[in-house]
C-alpha positions in Angstrom: -15.1 18.3 -13.8 -12.0 16.8 -12.2 -10.8 16.6 -8.6 -7.4 18.0 -7.5 -6.8 17.1 -3.9 -4.0 17.3 -1.4 -3.6 16.0 2.1 -0.6 16.7 4.4 -0.4 15.1 7.8 2.2 15.2 10.6 2.3 12.8 13.6 4.4 13.4 16.7 5.2 11.4 19.8 4.2 13.2 23.0 4.9 11.3 26.2 3.7 7.8 25.4 1.1 8.9 22.8 1.2 9.3 19.0 -0.9 12.3 18.0 -1.9 14.0 14.7 -0.3 17.5 15.1 -0.9 18.9 11.6 -3.8 18.2 9.2 -3.8 20.4 6.1 -6.0 19.6 3.1 -7.2 21.0 -0.2 -10.1 19.3 -2.1 -11.8 16.1 -1.3 -9.1 14.1 0.5 -9.4 13.7 4.2 -8.2 11.9 7.3 -11.5 10.4 8.5 -10.8 9.4 12.0 -8.0 8.7 14.5 -8.5 5.4 16.4 -6.4 3.9 19.2 -7.4 0.2 19.4 -3.9 -0.7 20.7 -3.6 2.1 23.2 -2.2 5.7 22.8 1.2 4.6 21.4 -0.1 3.6 18.0 -2.4 5.9 16.0 -4.7 4.2 13.4 -5.6 6.8 10.7 -8.3 6.3 8.1 -7.6 8.0 4.8 -10.8 8.9 2.9 -11.5 10.2 -0.7 -15.2 11.1 -0.5 -15.9 11.0 -4.2 -15.3 7.3 -4.0 -13.2 6.9 -7.1 -10.6 8.5 -9.3 -11.6 9.5 -12.8 -9.8 10.9 -15.8 -8.1 14.3 -14.9 -8.1 13.7 -11.2 -4.9 14.3 -9.2 -4.5 13.2 -5.6 -1.5 13.9 -3.4 -1.0 12.4 0.1 2.0 13.4 2.2 2.7 12.2 5.8 5.5 13.1 8.1 6.2 10.9 11.2 8.4 12.6 13.7 10.7 10.7 16.1 9.0 7.9 18.0 5.7 8.2 16.2 3.9 4.9 15.4 1.1 5.1 12.8 -1.0 2.6 10.9 -2.8 4.1 7.8 -5.5 2.4 5.8 -8.6 3.1 3.7 -12.3 2.4 4.3 -12.7 0.6 1.0 -11.1 -0.3 -2.3 -9.8 2.5 -4.5 -11.5 2.7 -7.9 -9.9 4.0 -11.0 -12.6 4.9 -13.6 -12.6 5.3 -17.3 -10.1 8.0 -18.4 -12.1 9.7 -21.2 -8.8 10.7 -22.8 -7.3 12.2 -19.6 -4.8 10.4 -17.3 -5.5 10.3 -13.5 -2.8 10.3 -10.8 -2.2 9.5 -7.2 1.1 10.5 -5.6 2.2 9.6 -2.0 5.2 10.8 -0.1 6.0 9.5 3.5 8.9 10.8 5.6 9.9 8.9 8.8 12.2 10.3 11.4 14.4 8.0 13.5 12.5 5.6 15.8 9.3 6.1 13.8 7.2 3.2 12.5 4.6 3.4 9.7 2.3 0.7 8.3 0.6 1.6 5.1 -2.2 -0.9 4.5 -4.7 0.4 1.9 -7.4 -1.9 0.6 -7.0 -2.9 -3.0 -7.0 -0.6 -6.1 -9.5 -1.6 -8.7 -8.6 -0.5 -12.3 -11.7 -0.3 -14.6 -11.5 -0.9 -18.3 -10.2 2.2 -20.2 -8.6 3.8 -17.2 -5.3 5.6 -17.5 -3.8 5.5 -14.0 -0.4 6.8 -12.8 0.7 6.2 -9.3 3.7 7.0 -7.2 4.9 6.2 -3.7 8.1 7.5 -2.2 9.1 6.5 1.4 12.1 8.3 3.0 13.4 6.7 6.2 15.9 8.2 8.6 18.0 6.4 11.1 16.3 3.2 12.4 12.8 4.1 11.2 10.7 1.0 10.2 8.2 0.7 7.3 5.7 -2.0 6.2 3.4 -1.4 3.3 1.5 -3.2 0.7 -0.2 -2.4 -2.7 -2.8 -4.7 -4.3 -4.1 -4.1 -7.8 -7.1 -5.7 -9.4 -7.5 -5.4 -13.2 -11.1 -5.1 -14.5 -14.2 -6.1 -12.7 -14.6 -9.9 -12.8 -17.9 -9.9 -10.9 -19.4 -7.7 -13.6 -17.8 -9.7 -16.4 -15.5 -6.8 -17.3 -12.0 -7.7 -18.4 -9.1 -5.3 -18.6 -8.7 -5.4 -22.4 -8.2 -1.6 -22.8 -6.4 0.8 -20.5 -3.1 1.6 -18.9 -1.5 1.4 -15.5 1.8 3.0 -14.7 3.3 2.9 -11.2 6.5 3.6 -9.3 7.5 2.8 -5.7 10.7 3.9 -4.1 12.2 3.4 -0.6 15.1 5.5 0.6 17.1 5.4 3.8 19.5 8.2 4.7 19.6 9.5 1.2 20.4 6.0 -0.3 17.8 4.3 -2.4 17.0 0.8 -1.1 14.2 -0.2 -3.5 12.8 0.8 -6.8 9.8 -1.0 -8.3 8.2 0.2 -11.6 5.4 -1.1 -13.7 4.0 -0.1 -17.1 1.1 -2.3 -17.9 -0.7 -1.8 -21.2 -3.9 -3.7 -21.5 -3.4 -6.7 -23.8 0.4 -6.4 -23.7 3.0 -9.0 -22.9 3.3 -8.1 -19.2 -0.4 -8.9 -18.7 -0.4 -12.3 -20.5 3.1 -13.7 -20.5 4.2 -16.5 -18.1 7.0 -14.2 -16.9 4.4 -11.5 -16.1 0.9 -11.8 -14.8 0.1 -14.9 -16.9 -3.4 -13.6 -17.6 -4.3 -13.3 -13.9 -6.1 -10.1 -12.9 -4.7 -9.5 -9.4 -1.1 -8.7 -8.4 0.4 -7.2 -5.3 3.5 -6.6 -3.3 4.2 -6.3 0.5 7.5 -4.6 1.4 8.9 -4.5 4.9 12.0 -2.4 5.6 13.2 -3.2 9.2 16.5 -5.0 8.7 17.3 -8.7 8.2 14.4 -11.0 9.1 15.2 -13.9 11.4 15.5 -17.2 9.5 12.8 -18.9 11.7 10.3 -16.2 10.7 11.2 -16.5 7.0 10.4 -20.3 7.1 7.0 -19.5 8.6 6.4 -17.0 5.9 7.3 -19.4 3.2 4.9 -22.0 4.6 2.1 -19.4 4.3 3.1 -18.7 0.7 3.2 -22.3 -0.3 -0.4 -22.7 0.6 -1.5 -20.1 -1.9 -2.5 -22.0 -5.0 -3.3 -21.9 -7.9 -2.1 -18.3 -7.4 1.7 -17.6 -7.3 3.4 -16.1 -4.3 7.0 -15.8 -3.2 9.4 -13.8 -1.1 12.8 -12.2 -1.5 14.8 -11.6 1.7 17.6 -9.0 1.6 19.7 -7.5 4.4 17.4 -4.4 4.7 14.2 -5.5 2.9 11.7 -8.3 2.8 9.5 -8.3 -0.4 6.5 -10.6 -0.8 4.8 -10.9 -4.3 1.4 -12.2 -5.2 -0.1 -12.9 -8.6 -3.6 -14.6 -8.7 -7.3 -14.3 -9.1 -8.7 -12.7 -6.0 -7.9 -9.4 -4.2 -9.3 -10.9 -1.0 -6.9 -13.8 -1.3 -3.9 -11.4 -1.8 -4.9 -9.3 1.2 -5.5 -12.4 3.4 -2.0 -13.8 2.3 -0.3 -10.5 3.1 -2.1 -10.1 6.4 -1.1 -13.6 7.5 2.5 -12.6 6.9 1.9 -9.4 8.8 0.5 -11.4 11.7 3.8 -13.4 11.8 6.1 -10.5 11.4 4.5 -7.6 13.3 5.9 -8.6 16.7 9.4 -8.4 15.1 9.2 -5.2 13.0 6.9 -3.2 15.2 7.5 -4.8 18.6 3.7 -5.2 18.9 1.2 -8.0 18.6 -1.0 -8.3 15.5 -3.9 -5.9 15.4 -6.5 -5.9 12.6 -7.8 -2.4 11.6 -11.4 -2.1 12.7 -12.5 -0.4 9.4 -11.9 -3.7 7.6 -14.8 -5.2 9.4 -17.4 -2.7 8.1 
């Protein structure tokens, strides 16, 4: 038996409050809870997949629309697990649409790819006007704590950011276990964890970039670096621990959130459980 699930959400700004105004779902994919630790203006939404993992044949689809002025932080209660494929690929597709003056933070916990998985992921973010987006993806190959290496399996992913019908960013990966990308120095160099943190909010002030570089220089023996462009900031991590990748990205977020969201740093409560 495989799971086919769809979740469609819409958030709107009403007076000074961001509210979930549409919640449509099929199958085991839900929004668990709405939290407001920062006050009514920012809605923290917890996305939950009750089966706890994605197996061969499963297909998940998450769509979210943020209407003008809405401010949303979405995260997950735990790591996403991709199980053995048993000859059938599994997929997770996400599509976020942001109206002018909207702001979305997509901060899921790490994805853990088990040996023999066949995972296919996609993320498309469409921004209109001056909408802002900050989101990360962290991948962990195998289960080091159990002595399992990622010597069989496949991970295929695609991330796109668009603004006003113009593509700003395209990131694709096709990682075949045991292949050159996994083991070459130009790729993952044999390290099991990689991640990216993308912020789309315009040019980052130079003083903030210097503070971010200082954070990344402290990440060792892992490798981390940033690329600053007029409309995008991209932070990359390759290393040994998913917890280190998330801590690194969250330090960057602590520095930059007052700039891209006009709000002080706030840690999602679900991460403490």
